[in-house]
C-alpha positions as CSV (number, residue, x, y, z in Angstrom):
1,X,10.6,51.9,12.1
2,X,13.0,49.1,11.4
3,X,14.7,46.9,14.0
4,X,17.2,44.1,13.9
5,X,15.3,41.4,15.8
6,X,17.0,38.3,14.7
7,X,19.6,38.4,17.5
8,X,17.1,37.8,20.3
9,X,15.3,34.5,20.1
10,X,12.1,35.8,21.6
11,X,10.0,32.8,20.9
12,X,12.5,30.4,22.5
13,X,13.0,32.6,25.5
14,X,9.2,32.9,26.0
15,X,8.8,29.1,25.9
16,X,11.6,28.3,28.2
17,X,11.1,31.0,30.8
18,X,8.9,28.7,33.0
19,X,10.8,25.4,32.9
20,X,8.1,23.2,34.4
21,X,5.4,24.5,32.1
22,X,7.8,24.1,29.1
23,X,8.4,20.5,29.9
24,X,4.7,19.8,30.4
25,X,4.0,21.4,27.1
26,X,6.5,19.2,25.2
27,X,5.1,16.1,26.9
28,X,1.6,17.1,25.9
29,X,2.7,17.4,22.2
30,X,4.7,14.2,22.4
31,X,1.6,12.4,23.7
32,X,-0.2,13.3,20.4
33,X,2.9,12.3,18.4
34,X,3.1,8.9,20.1
35,X,-0.6,8.4,19.5
36,X,-0.2,9.1,15.8
37,X,2.9,6.9,15.5
38,X,1.0,4.0,17.1
39,X,-2.0,4.4,14.7
40,X,0.2,4.7,11.6
41,X,2.3,1.7,12.8
42,X,-0.7,-0.5,13.3
43,X,-2.3,0.6,10.0
44,X,0.9,-0.3,8.1
45,X,1.4,-3.4,10.1
46,X,-2.1,-4.5,9.0
47,X,-1.1,-4.0,5.4
48,X,2.4,-5.5,5.7
49,X,1.2,-8.5,7.6
50,X,-1.6,-9.3,5.2
51,X,0.7,-9.2,2.2
52,X,3.7,-10.9,3.9
53,X,2.9,-14.3,2.2
54,X,2.8,-12.6,-1.2
55,X,6.2,-11.0,-0.5
56,X,7.6,-14.3,0.6
57,X,6.6,-16.3,-2.5
58,X,8.9,-16.2,-5.5
59,X,6.5,-15.5,-8.4
60,X,6.0,-12.9,-11.0
61,X,2.3,-13.7,-11.5
62,X,-0.2,-15.2,-9.2
63,X,-3.3,-17.4,-9.9
64,X,-6.1,-17.3,-7.4
65,X,-9.7,-18.2,-7.2
66,X,-12.0,-15.7,-8.9
67,X,-14.2,-15.8,-5.7
68,X,-11.3,-15.0,-3.4
69,X,-11.6,-11.4,-2.1
70,X,-8.6,-11.6,0.2
71,X,-5.7,-14.1,0.6
72,X,-7.1,-15.0,4.1
73,X,-10.1,-16.6,2.3
74,X,-10.0,-20.4,2.0
75,X,-11.3,-20.2,-1.6
76,X,-9.4,-22.5,-4.0
77,X,-9.4,-23.6,-7.6
78,X,-8.5,-26.8,-9.6
79,X,-4.8,-27.7,-9.7
80,X,-5.2,-28.3,-13.4
81,X,-5.2,-24.5,-14.0
82,X,-1.6,-24.4,-12.8
83,X,-0.7,-27.0,-15.4
84,X,-2.6,-25.1,-18.1
85,X,-0.7,-21.9,-17.2
86,X,2.6,-23.8,-17.7
87,X,1.8,-24.2,-21.4
88,X,1.5,-20.5,-22.1
89,X,4.6,-19.2,-24.0
90,X,6.9,-17.1,-21.8
91,X,6.0,-19.0,-18.6
92,X,9.2,-20.6,-17.2
93,X,7.6,-22.3,-14.2
94,X,4.2,-22.8,-12.7
95,X,3.8,-24.3,-9.2
96,X,0.9,-24.8,-6.8
97,X,1.0,-23.3,-3.3
98,X,-1.3,-24.3,-0.5
99,X,-2.7,-22.4,2.4
100,X,-4.8,-24.3,4.9
101,X,-6.5,-23.4,8.1
102,X,-9.2,-25.8,9.3
103,X,-8.9,-28.5,10.7
104,X,-5.2,-27.9,11.5
105,X,-4.6,-27.4,15.2
106,X,-1.4,-27.5,17.3
107,X,-1.7,-29.6,20.5
108,X,0.3,-28.3,23.4
109,X,2.0,-30.7,25.9
110,X,2.9,-30.8,29.5
111,X,1.5,-28.4,32.0
112,X,0.7,-25.9,29.3
113,X,-1.7,-28.4,27.7
114,X,-3.7,-28.4,30.9
115,X,-4.4,-24.7,30.5
116,X,-4.9,-24.4,26.7
117,X,-4.6,-27.8,25.1
118,X,-4.7,-26.8,21.5
119,X,-4.8,-23.8,19.1
120,X,-5.6,-23.5,15.4
121,X,-2.6,-23.0,13.2
122,X,-2.1,-22.0,9.6
123,X,-0.3,-24.4,7.3
124,X,1.6,-23.3,4.2
125,X,2.7,-26.1,1.8
126,X,4.8,-26.1,-1.3
127,X,5.9,-28.5,-4.0
128,X,9.7,-28.5,-4.1
129,X,11.4,-27.0,-7.1
130,X,15.2,-27.2,-7.2
131,X,15.5,-25.1,-10.3
132,X,13.5,-22.2,-8.9
133,X,12.4,-22.6,-5.3
134,X,8.9,-21.3,-4.6
135,X,10.0,-19.2,-1.6
136,X,12.4,-16.3,-1.9
137,X,15.7,-17.1,-0.1
138,X,16.1,-13.4,0.9
139,X,12.9,-13.8,3.0
140,X,13.5,-17.4,4.2
141,X,17.4,-17.7,4.3
142,X,18.8,-21.0,2.9
143,X,15.4,-22.1,1.7
144,X,16.8,-24.4,-1.1
145,X,18.4,-26.5,1.7
146,X,15.3,-26.2,3.9
147,X,13.0,-27.5,1.2
148,X,15.1,-30.6,0.9
149,X,14.9,-31.3,4.6
150,X,11.1,-30.7,4.6
151,X,10.7,-33.6,2.2
152,X,11.2,-36.0,5.1
153,X,7.9,-37.5,6.3
154,X,6.0,-35.6,9.1
155,X,8.3,-32.6,9.3
156,X,7.6,-28.9,9.3
157,X,9.2,-25.5,10.0
158,X,7.6,-23.2,12.6
159,X,7.2,-19.4,12.3
160,X,9.3,-17.8,15.0
161,X,6.9,-14.9,15.2
162,X,4.0,-17.2,16.1
163,X,2.3,-16.1,19.3
164,X,3.1,-17.8,22.6
165,X,-0.2,-19.6,22.5
166,X,1.9,-22.5,21.2
167,X,4.0,-24.0,24.0
168,X,7.2,-24.3,21.9
169,X,7.3,-20.6,21.3
170,X,6.3,-19.7,24.8
171,X,9.1,-21.9,26.3
172,X,11.6,-20.4,23.9
173,X,10.7,-16.9,24.8
174,X,10.9,-17.7,28.5
175,X,14.6,-18.7,27.9
176,X,14.3,-22.3,26.9
177,X,15.9,-23.9,23.8
178,X,14.8,-23.0,20.3
179,X,11.9,-25.3,19.2
180,X,14.0,-27.4,16.8
181,X,13.6,-31.1,16.9
182,X,10.5,-31.1,19.1
183,X,7.5,-33.2,18.1
184,X,3.9,-32.0,18.5
185,X,0.5,-33.3,17.4
186,X,-0.7,-31.4,14.3
187,X,-4.2,-32.4,13.0
188,X,-3.9,-35.7,14.9
189,X,-0.5,-36.6,13.5
190,X,2.8,-36.4,15.3
191,X,4.9,-33.9,13.5
192,X,8.6,-32.9,14.0
193,X,9.7,-29.3,13.9
194,X,13.0,-29.4,12.2
195,X,13.6,-25.7,11.7
196,X,12.4,-22.1,12.1
197,X,11.5,-19.4,9.6
198,X,10.3,-15.8,10.0
199,X,6.9,-14.7,8.5
200,X,4.8,-13.0,11.2
201,X,1.2,-13.1,12.4
202,X,-1.6,-11.1,11.0
203,X,-5.1,-10.0,12.1
204,X,-6.5,-13.5,11.4
205,X,-3.6,-15.9,12.1
206,X,-1.7,-16.6,15.4
207,X,0.9,-19.0,14.1
208,X,2.1,-20.7,10.9
209,X,3.8,-24.0,9.9
210,X,5.6,-24.5,6.6
211,X,5.8,-28.0,5.1
212,X,6.0,-29.9,1.8
213,X,2.8,-30.7,-0.2
214,X,3.3,-34.4,0.5
215,X,3.3,-33.8,4.3
216,X,0.2,-31.7,3.9
217,X,-1.5,-34.5,2.0
218,X,-0.5,-36.9,4.9
219,X,-2.1,-34.6,7.4
220,X,-5.2,-34.2,5.2
221,X,-5.9,-37.8,4.6
222,X,-4.5,-38.3,1.1
223,X,-3.2,-36.7,-2.1
224,X,-6.7,-35.9,-3.3
225,X,-6.4,-32.9,-0.9
226,X,-3.8,-31.4,-3.2
227,X,-6.2,-31.2,-6.2
228,X,-7.5,-27.8,-5.0
229,X,-4.9,-25.0,-4.5
230,X,-5.0,-21.5,-3.1
231,X,-2.2,-20.0,-5.3
232,X,-0.6,-20.7,-8.6
233,X,3.0,-19.3,-8.7
234,X,3.9,-18.3,-12.2
235,X,7.6,-17.4,-13.0
236,X,8.4,-15.8,-16.3
237,X,11.3,-16.3,-18.7
238,X,13.9,-13.6,-18.4
239,X,13.0,-12.0,-21.8
240,X,9.2,-12.2,-21.3
241,X,7.0,-9.1,-21.1
242,X,5.0,-9.2,-17.8
243,X,2.0,-7.2,-19.1
244,X,1.7,-9.4,-22.3
245,X,2.0,-12.7,-20.4
246,X,-0.6,-11.6,-17.9
247,X,-3.0,-10.8,-20.7
248,X,-2.2,-14.2,-22.4
249,X,-2.9,-16.0,-19.2
250,X,-6.2,-14.3,-18.7
251,X,-7.3,-15.2,-22.2
252,X,-6.0,-18.8,-21.9
253,X,-7.4,-19.8,-18.5
254,X,-11.1,-20.2,-17.5
255,X,-13.0,-17.6,-15.5
256,X,-12.7,-19.5,-12.3
257,X,-9.3,-18.1,-11.7
258,X,-7.9,-14.5,-11.5
259,X,-4.5,-13.6,-12.9
260,X,-2.7,-10.9,-11.1
261,X,0.9,-9.6,-11.2
262,X,2.7,-9.4,-7.8
263,X,2.1,-5.6,-7.6
264,X,-1.5,-5.9,-8.6
265,X,-2.1,-8.6,-5.9
266,X,-0.4,-6.5,-3.2
267,X,-2.5,-3.4,-4.2
268,X,-5.7,-5.5,-4.3
269,X,-5.0,-6.9,-0.8
270,X,-4.2,-3.6,0.7
271,X,-7.3,-2.0,-0.9
272,X,-9.5,-4.7,0.5
273,X,-8.3,-4.2,4.1
274,X,-8.3,-0.4,3.8
275,X,-11.6,0.1,2.0
276,X,-13.7,-3.0,2.6
277,X,-13.1,-3.7,6.3
278,X,-13.6,-1.5,9.4
279,X,-10.1,-2.3,10.6
280,X,-8.3,0.0,8.2
281,X,-10.8,2.8,8.9
282,X,-10.4,2.5,12.6
283,X,-6.7,3.0,12.5
284,X,-7.0,6.0,10.1
285,X,-9.7,7.4,12.4
286,X,-7.2,7.0,15.3
287,X,-4.6,9.0,13.3
288,X,-7.1,11.8,12.8
289,X,-8.0,11.7,16.5
290,X,-4.4,12.0,17.4
291,X,-4.0,14.9,15.1
292,X,-7.0,16.7,16.6
293,X,-5.8,16.0,20.1
294,X,-2.5,17.5,19.2
295,X,-4.2,20.6,17.9
296,X,-6.2,21.0,21.1
297,X,-3.1,20.5,23.4
298,X,-0.9,22.8,21.4
299,X,-3.6,25.5,21.2
300,X,-4.0,25.4,25.0
301,X,-0.3,25.8,25.5
302,X,0.0,28.7,23.0
303,X,-3.2,30.3,24.2
304,X,-2.0,30.3,27.8
305,X,1.4,31.7,26.7
306,X,-0.2,34.5,24.7
307,X,-2.7,35.4,27.5
308,X,0.1,35.6,30.0
309,X,2.1,37.9,27.7
310,X,-0.5,40.2,26.3
311,X,1.1,43.2,27.9
312,X,4.5,42.3,26.4
313,X,3.0,41.9,22.9
314,X,1.2,45.2,23.3
315,X,4.5,46.8,24.3
316,X,6.2,45.5,21.1
317,X,3.4,47.0,19.1
318,X,3.7,50.3,20.9
319,X,7.5,50.6,20.2
320,X,7.0,50.0,16.5
321,X,6.9,46.3,15.7
322,X,4.3,45.4,13.2
323,X,1.7,42.6,13.5
324,X,3.7,40.4,11.2
325,X,6.6,40.2,13.6
326,X,4.4,39.8,16.7
327,X,2.4,37.0,15.0
328,X,5.6,35.4,13.9
329,X,6.7,35.0,17.5
330,X,3.6,32.8,18.2
331,X,4.2,30.8,15.0
332,X,7.8,30.3,16.0
333,X,6.8,29.0,19.4
334,X,4.4,26.6,17.6
335,X,7.3,25.3,15.4
336,X,9.6,24.9,18.4
337,X,6.8,22.8,20.2
338,X,6.3,20.7,17.1
339,X,10.0,19.9,16.6
340,X,10.7,19.2,20.3
341,X,7.5,17.3,20.8
342,X,8.2,15.2,17.7
343,X,11.7,14.3,18.9
344,X,10.4,13.2,22.4
345,X,7.6,11.3,20.7
346,X,10.0,9.6,18.4
347,X,12.3,8.5,21.3
348,X,9.2,7.0,23.1
349,X,7.8,5.4,19.9
350,X,11.0,3.5,19.0
351,X,11.0,1.2,22.0
352,X,7.2,1.1,22.0
353,X,7.2,-0.2,18.4
354,X,9.7,-2.9,19.4
355,X,7.6,-3.9,22.5
356,X,4.3,-4.0,20.5
357,X,5.9,-6.0,17.7
358,X,7.2,-8.6,20.2
359,X,3.9,-8.9,22.0
360,X,1.7,-9.0,18.9
361,X,3.9,-10.6,16.3
362,X,2.9,-7.8,13.9
363,X,5.6,-6.1,11.7
364,X,5.7,-2.6,13.4
365,X,8.6,-0.8,11.8
366,X,9.8,2.7,12.5
367,X,10.8,3.8,9.0
368,X,12.1,7.1,7.6
369,X,8.9,7.5,5.6
370,X,6.7,7.2,8.7
371,X,8.9,9.5,10.6
372,X,8.7,12.2,7.9
373,X,4.9,11.7,7.8
374,X,4.4,12.2,11.5
375,X,6.8,15.1,11.6
376,X,4.8,16.8,8.8
377,X,1.5,16.1,10.7
378,X,3.1,17.4,14.0
379,X,4.2,20.6,12.4
380,X,0.9,21.1,10.7
381,X,-1.1,20.6,13.9
382,X,1.1,23.0,15.8
383,X,1.0,25.7,13.1
384,X,-2.8,25.4,12.9
385,X,-2.9,25.9,16.7
386,X,-0.6,28.8,16.3
387,X,-2.9,30.4,13.7
388,X,-5.8,30.2,16.1
389,X,-3.7,31.5,19.0
390,X,-2.5,34.5,16.9
391,X,-6.0,35.9,17.0
392,X,-5.5,36.5,20.7
393,X,-2.4,38.6,19.9
394,X,-4.7,40.9,17.9
395,X,-6.4,41.9,21.2
396,X,-3.1,43.2,22.6
397,X,-3.9,47.0,22.5
398,X,-0.9,49.3,23.3
399,X,-3.4,51.9,24.6
400,X,-4.4,49.6,27.5
401,X,-0.7,49.2,28.5
402,X,-0.2,52.9,28.9
């Protein structure tokens, strides 16, 4: 027997008949959606924050210590390697870049100093290059002008995304003036903050200063501190072949340095945090937990819906509708739940991302790619729940109805 069934949205009417239960069902699915959004957001924030320095630096190829497993290590190599790389044909520029942690601390002042007098702070230092600045101006706007200003003695720029552990950031976020022109004690030396830049914190760093190599030497007790560097920034000539130059550098330089292209270094850094540390695994596990929670919630909703309507489903079978149509009603309900739960979860996740980013300083971004990923996972978990719930429809026997 054939019927035209497309005119009556049975699945939608079933879901919305009991308004309160319908709303609770959507909220339950959206909870799982928000949980997955947060886990994916933190996982990508981990990767993006750990590679933020790489993306900030203007270089085609990077030199780093062969013993450095991640860029947060303090391993270094002789500055002479940068000079040797400059001699390789096809290399347009080779510049050292310094990343320092210990013993640099920021000393707070005023009443805030009585509570937490000082905090460790990361220092990034560069050697100025007017022809090709070492930092990309699209990441740090007007950097060519900033690098000239940072040549002044005892000056630095402060990362605006530093945590409010540092009093200048805390006062600014509480409504005070931007921390330009203030002076603070850094590593025992009074240093003036002349500007701000945006980089962001990561899972090992709460705040960052940017300064010239000469100022770093002043804080470190002399220019001998510049003889060991963390990165060599290699820029190639416009007509140079990247793969060929990388191989030439690897052959020309000693084994105490690694030579990696920008993409290779980003991939290596992300692989380290994803595969070699428990942090990446924890966030991926959280995503799986959110997915499983969503399956359980959706199954409970659909199972209750099917149980309450077994007589109706049996009646449909009795008047001639086949199992495919009856099962399709349950799957349609699952799809409705997935789409509506996703939309509500998305509306909640957007401001939540912004709040978490402000509080942690991590780059949580709600991108189209992440939205598509979570939508796909939400639809998958609801359809899986629907498949399990469909088995209950098979118990709807028309003979029991009559």
